[in-house]
C-alpha positions as a printed Julia matrix, in Angstrom:
349×3 Matrix{Float64}:
 118.51  -24.53  -26.96
 114.72  -24.48  -26.01
 112.72  -21.53  -27.32
 111.49  -19.75  -24.16
 107.78  -19.44  -23.59
 106.22  -16.28  -23.08
 103.44  -15.92  -20.51
 100.57  -13.83  -20.08
  99.33  -11.96  -17.1
  96.03  -11.19  -15.55
  95.19   -8.95  -18.29
  94.43  -11.57  -21.05
  90.94  -10.85  -22.1
  88.34  -13.58  -21.94
  86.83  -14.42  -25.11
  82.89  -14.38  -25.66
  82.49  -18.19  -25.47
  78.8   -17.99  -24.11
  77.59  -16.62  -27.32
  79.22  -19.45  -29.23
  77.82  -22.29  -27.01
  74.53  -20.61  -26.84
  74.19  -21.39  -30.45
  74.76  -25.26  -29.85
  71.65  -27.51  -30.11
  72.48  -31.18  -29.5
  69.87  -33.34  -30.88
  70.65  -36.98  -30.08
  70.4   -39.79  -32.98
  66.98  -41.3   -31.86
  67.93  -45.06  -32.32
  70.55  -44.7   -29.66
  69.27  -42.19  -27.46
  69.52  -44.45  -24.6
  72.76  -43.37  -22.36
  74.14  -46.83  -22.35
  73.77  -47.53  -26.07
  75.08  -44.01  -26.83
  78.04  -44.73  -24.57
  78.93  -47.84  -25.99
  78.32  -47.5   -29.5
  80.18  -44.41  -29.8
  83.12  -46.4   -28.63
  82.89  -49.23  -31.11
  81.2   -48.14  -34.13
  83.62  -48.69  -37.26
  84.77  -45.44  -38.57
  87.22  -44.32  -41.29
  89.88  -41.48  -40.68
  91.58  -39.72  -43.56
  94.64  -39.49  -41.31
  95.28  -42.92  -41.45
  96.26  -42.35  -45.12
  98.81  -39.76  -44.27
 102.36  -40.21  -42.72
 102.25  -40.05  -38.97
 105.06  -38.82  -36.78
 105.19  -40.95  -33.63
 107.46  -39.83  -30.99
 108.77  -40.87  -27.52
 108.87  -37.75  -25.44
 110.49  -37.61  -21.81
 108.06  -35.86  -19.47
 110.14  -36.75  -16.26
 113.33  -38.25  -15.63
 113.31  -41.71  -16.74
 109.75  -41.43  -17.67
 108.48  -41.0   -21.21
 105.01  -40.87  -23.13
 104.15  -41.94  -26.74
 102.44  -39.07  -28.93
 101.29  -39.56  -32.62
 101.44  -36.22  -34.58
  99.87  -35.43  -37.81
 101.57  -32.33  -39.61
 100.48  -30.02  -41.89
 102.86  -28.98  -44.64
 103.84  -25.91  -42.78
 103.49  -27.13  -39.24
 104.85  -24.08  -37.25
 102.5   -21.52  -38.94
  99.56  -23.93  -38.38
  97.71  -23.91  -34.86
  97.91  -27.25  -33.17
  95.63  -29.54  -30.86
  96.84  -31.88  -28.08
  93.95  -34.55  -27.52
  94.07  -36.39  -24.26
  92.26  -39.59  -23.74
  90.32  -40.93  -20.9
  90.54  -43.71  -18.38
  91.83  -47.16  -20.0
  91.86  -45.27  -23.58
  94.56  -44.34  -25.65
  95.6   -42.09  -28.7
  93.9   -44.77  -30.72
  90.38  -44.26  -28.97
  87.94  -43.48  -31.55
  87.03  -39.98  -30.26
  90.72  -39.12  -30.31
  91.05  -40.39  -33.98
  87.67  -38.54  -34.9
  88.8   -35.34  -33.2
  92.27  -35.45  -34.86
  90.74  -36.26  -38.26
  88.49  -33.29  -38.21
  90.88  -30.8   -36.75
  93.45  -32.01  -39.52
  90.82  -31.5   -42.28
  90.21  -28.06  -40.98
  93.83  -27.2   -41.18
  95.13  -27.73  -37.57
  98.16  -29.97  -36.64
  96.75  -32.76  -34.58
  98.75  -34.62  -31.54
  97.34  -37.78  -30.22
  98.72  -38.07  -26.49
  99.01  -41.47  -24.91
  99.2   -41.12  -21.1
 102.1   -43.0   -18.98
 101.85  -46.63  -19.86
  99.03  -46.33  -22.48
  98.76  -47.08  -26.12
 101.26  -49.91  -25.98
 104.0   -47.57  -24.02
 104.25  -49.98  -20.87
 108.06  -49.99  -21.58
 108.46  -46.3   -21.71
 107.7   -45.44  -18.04
 107.94  -47.52  -14.95
 104.94  -45.53  -13.4
 101.15  -45.78  -14.01
  99.1   -43.12  -15.31
  96.53  -41.14  -12.88
  94.39  -38.29  -13.03
  97.05  -36.0   -11.53
  99.7   -35.98  -14.46
  99.01  -32.5   -16.02
 102.49  -31.74  -16.08
 103.31  -34.45  -18.58
 100.68  -32.69  -21.03
 102.38  -29.53  -20.34
 105.93  -30.92  -21.05
 104.73  -32.28  -24.33
 103.45  -28.89  -25.26
 106.4   -27.05  -24.58
 108.48  -29.6   -26.36
 106.57  -28.97  -29.31
 106.89  -25.31  -29.09
 110.58  -25.55  -28.73
 111.37  -28.34  -31.37
 108.62  -27.34  -34.16
 108.16  -23.87  -33.61
 104.45  -24.23  -32.75
 102.94  -21.01  -31.78
  99.25  -21.75  -31.06
  98.22  -24.85  -29.03
  94.75  -25.9   -28.09
  93.91  -28.81  -25.82
  90.96  -31.32  -25.92
  90.48  -33.93  -23.06
  87.96  -36.34  -22.6
  86.71  -37.86  -19.33
  89.83  -38.48  -17.01
  91.99  -36.44  -19.82
  89.43  -33.48  -19.37
  90.25  -33.16  -15.82
  93.93  -33.5   -16.25
  94.01  -30.69  -18.86
  91.69  -28.64  -16.67
  94.24  -29.04  -13.76
  97.09  -27.96  -16.03
  95.06  -24.87  -16.83
  94.31  -24.13  -13.08
  97.86  -24.72  -12.14
  99.09  -21.96  -14.54
  96.64  -19.25  -13.29
  97.05  -16.24  -14.9
 100.58  -17.01  -15.98
  99.53  -18.91  -18.95
 102.3   -19.41  -21.88
 101.19  -17.25  -24.62
 101.33  -20.23  -27.08
  98.25  -21.85  -24.9
  94.96  -20.75  -26.55
  92.34  -22.87  -25.28
  90.76  -25.76  -23.39
  87.91  -28.22  -24.41
  86.99  -30.79  -21.78
  84.29  -33.28  -22.85
  82.44  -35.25  -20.04
  85.26  -34.22  -17.63
  85.89  -36.26  -14.53
  86.32  -33.02  -12.21
  85.49  -34.79   -8.99
  87.09  -38.33   -8.55
  85.2   -38.97   -5.4
  82.0   -38.53   -7.05
  82.97  -40.52  -10.26
  84.25  -43.44   -8.26
  81.26  -43.31   -6.14
  79.08  -43.65   -9.31
  80.94  -46.2   -11.38
  80.6   -48.68   -8.22
  76.81  -48.51   -8.6
  75.28  -51.69   -9.54
  73.86  -50.48  -12.65
  77.44  -49.59  -13.95
  78.66  -53.15  -13.32
  79.52  -53.54  -17.31
  81.5   -50.31  -17.32
  83.17  -51.2   -13.9
  84.36  -54.57  -14.96
  85.49  -53.16  -18.13
  87.65  -51.0   -16.57
  88.88  -53.15  -13.58
  89.78  -55.91  -16.31
  91.74  -53.43  -18.19
  93.52  -51.95  -14.91
  94.81  -55.36  -13.82
  95.81  -56.37  -17.38
  98.0   -53.45  -17.72
  99.56  -54.01  -14.1
 100.48  -57.48  -15.14
 102.26  -56.33  -18.13
 103.92  -53.59  -15.9
 104.91  -56.16  -13.39
 107.0   -58.34  -16.11
 108.82  -55.3   -17.11
 109.43  -53.98  -13.78
 109.26  -56.93  -11.38
 110.95  -55.32   -8.63
 108.15  -52.3    -8.42
 104.82  -54.14   -8.85
 103.66  -56.73   -6.33
 100.97  -58.85   -7.49
 100.16  -60.11   -4.22
  97.26  -57.82   -3.6
  95.84  -58.3    -7.15
  93.61  -61.36   -6.06
  91.66  -59.53   -3.59
  90.94  -56.5    -5.62
  87.3   -56.4    -6.51
  86.93  -52.63   -7.53
  88.44  -49.7    -8.81
  88.93  -47.92   -5.43
  90.65  -51.09   -4.1
  93.04  -50.88   -7.04
  93.73  -47.15   -6.47
  94.55  -47.84   -2.95
  96.85  -50.71   -3.51
  98.48  -49.42   -6.78
  97.62  -45.99   -8.09
  98.05  -44.14   -4.79
 101.26  -45.54   -3.66
 103.23  -45.6    -7.09
 101.78  -42.05   -7.85
 103.1   -40.25   -4.52
  99.76  -40.25   -2.38
  99.1   -41.63    0.8
  95.81  -43.33   -0.15
  92.85  -43.55   -2.73
  90.93  -40.64   -0.78
  94.2   -38.59   -0.77
  94.63  -39.22   -4.55
  91.14  -38.33   -5.48
  91.19  -34.93   -3.55
  94.41  -34.02   -4.66
  93.8   -35.11   -8.42
  90.31  -33.45   -8.57
  90.15  -30.33  -10.4
  86.61  -29.14   -9.11
  87.79  -27.03   -6.45
  90.22  -25.27   -8.66
  88.18  -24.35  -11.8
  87.85  -20.59  -10.42
  91.8   -20.22  -11.04
  91.58  -20.91  -14.84
  92.46  -18.13  -16.89
  92.37  -19.87  -20.34
  89.55  -19.84  -22.8
  87.67  -23.02  -21.66
  84.59  -25.06  -22.65
  83.32  -27.85  -20.63
  80.63  -29.95  -22.15
  78.78  -32.87  -20.08
  75.7   -34.73  -20.56
  72.93  -35.01  -17.88
  72.55  -38.66  -18.51
  76.16  -39.51  -18.34
  75.82  -42.95  -16.88
  79.15  -42.78  -14.65
  80.53  -39.04  -14.51
  77.71  -37.81  -12.53
  76.2   -34.6   -13.46
  75.86  -33.41   -9.86
  79.33  -32.59   -9.65
  78.28  -29.31  -11.42
  75.2   -28.56   -9.36
  77.44  -26.03   -7.1
  78.48  -24.31  -10.31
  82.14  -24.47   -9.22
  83.28  -22.6   -12.3
  80.62  -19.35  -11.66
  82.0   -16.31  -11.91
  84.73  -17.1   -14.04
  84.57  -15.38  -17.23
  86.98  -17.81  -19.16
  84.86  -20.83  -18.75
  81.62  -21.66  -20.58
  79.64  -24.83  -19.43
  77.39  -26.34  -21.91
  75.18  -29.13  -20.7
  72.91  -31.62  -22.65
  70.07  -33.33  -21.67
  71.45  -36.58  -23.38
  74.82  -37.8   -24.77
  76.01  -40.35  -22.35
  79.6   -40.47  -21.84
  81.66  -39.07  -24.5
  78.83  -40.16  -26.8
  77.18  -37.33  -28.53
  76.03  -39.23  -31.52
  73.59  -36.85  -33.04
  71.13  -36.31  -35.89
  73.21  -35.61  -39.02
  72.1   -31.69  -38.74
  74.74  -29.69  -40.39
  77.61  -31.92  -39.76
  78.97  -34.11  -42.31
  78.93  -36.97  -39.61
  76.96  -37.5   -36.42
  79.9   -37.36  -34.01
  78.85  -34.01  -32.82
  81.32  -33.16  -30.04
  84.2   -33.68  -32.46
  82.72  -30.67  -34.83
  82.31  -28.58  -31.82
  85.83  -28.73  -30.65
  86.85  -27.78  -34.15
  84.38  -24.9   -34.06
  85.52  -23.7   -30.62
  89.25  -23.36  -31.95
  88.14  -21.51  -34.9
  86.12  -19.17  -32.7
  89.04  -18.43  -30.6
  91.34  -17.69  -33.87
  88.64  -15.43  -35.34
  88.24  -17.91  -38.33
């Protein structure tokens, strides 16, 4: 029998997140201060993770009828009594992305359970779902969280999302409004793609050719793998004509995700216009020099007036980079330490 989740009302108090983020000072590591070097190096730099030496509980979780995702769980000895973080990766990433592993490692060392979430068909899970991932699938994360509560007795859950994953968890929070499950304690969104129209326009700029080519190659390769598993669902005919992400979304992501067009998908999946609905403690961190998630998305201050959201901007950091001078952290991955600090702040540690 599933454990019923309690929901809060609009009387939930907003925490003092602004005092926390006001103390944060990000100083980029000078040798990699360039936004592109910062972005690329953070994604490829070899790293060691202590959690790799510990048992990993890998699970297949059904999130909709016939559709499942893969999660990797790192449990403390008494998991039910420990707070948990669910980490959601970005576009063409996975639970194996370095930022996901790094965040899980730091959270685990701080006494948290850590769950690395793979979106549909990511992390080698193409066979678990006939559908493709997209930026609107907030319900998938919600279902996983509810099943952790029911199966493992988890009482406190935080969510960290990177890039596309940041948009997804913000969307989930907005959809709950003031009816948040009591177990859901906070959201941390890093370089969140809250406006897909703006993000796609930016990635298509000539100066972002390298990033764009990497994304489109990955999307096409994934579709090829899906077509072998589900030949009746995916017509590869349009593939040769596709030159960019918008065309891919028009031909595949939108129709297979239940949208009428790429524009319909971008509009309905973006969280920018729903940020004021969020009633869960939330921090968003975004770098002014992010190369392909444009900072101007935040110029209109779509979160203004919402006491539950604290927005932290940094002059540099690239996209999900934030490699820093050593400072007081034991390594240079500044954003991962801030996620753990945020969770401790909410818990009063």
